[in-house]
C-alpha positions in Angstrom: -10.0 7.5 -16.2 -12.0 7.4 -13.8 -15.4 5.4 -13.0 -18.6 5.8 -14.3 -22.1 3.5 -13.0 -21.4 0.7 -15.6 -18.2 -0.2 -13.7 -15.0 0.9 -14.0 -12.7 2.4 -16.8 -10.9 -0.3 -19.1 -7.9 0.8 -20.8 -6.8 -2.2 -22.6 -8.8 -5.7 -23.8 -7.5 -8.7 -25.2 -7.8 -11.6 -25.9 -6.8 -15.0 -24.2 -7.8 -17.8 -26.1 -11.5 -17.8 -26.2 -12.0 -15.4 -23.3 -12.1 -11.5 -23.1 -9.5 -10.4 -20.9 -9.4 -6.4 -19.3 -6.8 -4.1 -17.6 -8.6 -1.4 -15.7 -7.4 1.6 -15.0 -9.1 1.9 -11.6 -7.9 -1.6 -10.0 -8.0 -2.5 -6.2 -5.1 -0.7 -4.6 -3.1 -3.9 -3.5 -3.1 -7.6 -4.1 -5.2 -8.0 -0.6 -8.1 -5.7 -1.9 -8.2 -7.9 -5.3 -8.8 -10.8 -3.3 -11.1 -9.2 -0.9 -12.6 -8.1 -3.8 -13.3 -11.6 -5.5 -14.0 -12.7 -1.8 -17.0 -10.5 -2.2 -18.4 -10.8 -5.5 -18.7 -14.9 -5.4 -17.5 -16.1 -2.2 -18.4 -19.9 -3.1 -17.0 -19.7 -6.2 -13.9 -21.3 -7.5 -10.5 -19.6 -6.6 -7.7 -22.1 -6.8 -7.0 -25.4 -8.0 -3.9 -27.6 -7.0 -3.4 -31.3 -8.3 -7.5 -31.9 -7.9 -8.4 -30.2 -5.2 -10.1 -27.1 -5.2 -10.7 -24.0 -3.0 -13.3 -21.1 -3.2 -12.3 -17.7 -2.3 -14.3 -18.6 1.4 -12.0 -21.3 1.6 -9.0 -19.0 0.9 -9.9 -16.4 3.4 -11.1 -18.9 6.2 -7.8 -20.9 5.6 -5.2 -17.2 5.6 -7.8 -16.3 8.5 -6.5 -19.0 10.7 -2.5 -18.5 9.4 -3.1 -14.3 10.2 -4.3 -15.3 14.1 -1.4 -17.6 14.3 1.1 -15.1 13.3 -0.7 -12.3 15.3 -0.7 -14.4 18.4 2.7 -14.8 17.7 3.6 -11.2 17.6 3.3 -10.3 13.8 2.1 -6.8 13.4 1.8 -4.2 10.7 4.7 -3.3 8.4 6.9 -6.0 9.9 8.7 -9.0 7.4 7.4 -12.3 7.2 9.8 -14.4 5.6 8.1 -17.1 3.2 10.0 -20.6 3.1 7.0 -22.4 1.3 6.9 -24.4 -1.5 4.7 -23.5 -4.5 1.6 -25.3 -3.4 -1.9 -24.2 -2.0 -0.1 -23.1 1.0 2.1 -20.7 -0.3 -1.0 -18.3 -1.4 -2.4 -18.9 2.2 0.6 -18.0 3.9 1.0 -15.0 0.9 -3.2 -13.6 2.1 -2.2 -14.2 5.8 0.7 -11.7 5.8 -1.4 -9.4 3.4 -4.0 -9.5 5.8 -2.1 -8.3 8.8 -0.5 -5.4 6.8 2.8 -7.2 7.0 5.7 -7.5 4.3 6.1 -10.8 2.6 9.6 -11.9 1.8 9.0 -15.2 -0.2 12.4 -17.0 -0.7 12.5 -20.1 -2.5 13.3 -23.8 -0.6 15.9 -24.2 -2.6 17.6 -21.4 -1.2 21.4 -22.7 -0.2 22.1 -21.9 3.7 24.3 -18.7 2.2 21.7 -17.6 0.4 18.4 -17.8 3.5 21.4 -16.8 5.7 22.0 -13.2 3.9 18.0 -12.8 3.4 17.3 -13.5 7.4 20.6 -11.4 8.6 19.1 -8.4 6.2 15.9 -8.2 6.2 14.7 -8.4 9.5 12.1 -10.8 9.7 9.7 -10.8 12.4 8.6 -14.5 11.6 9.3 -17.3 9.4 6.7 -19.8 8.2 8.3 -22.8 6.5 6.8 -26.3 5.1 
């Protein structure tokens, strides 16, 4: 299927509660491209809510940009792995977006991982950096 002047071709539609959900055949090529598309469409729109705090797409982009700059300054480049030892909170999202922005590869690891498991992951993945909270 290809995009038409009316927008991308729709492969499937369903309802989630009272909301129409569409699956597009022509979708962005990556998670980072999806993020950028949402940023362009509505930078001031709500993107994330956590414990009563709300972030817009632009705020997420700015936070990810700061983290990406720090990772780049530390020498992280496209194609390198970055271990993410970050709990389930907004920082996980901004770190992930930062890693993707650089073209690096995110290696999320549970903060509950035991020492042996963490040592194994670190030994196998060849990480250029570790981000932790």
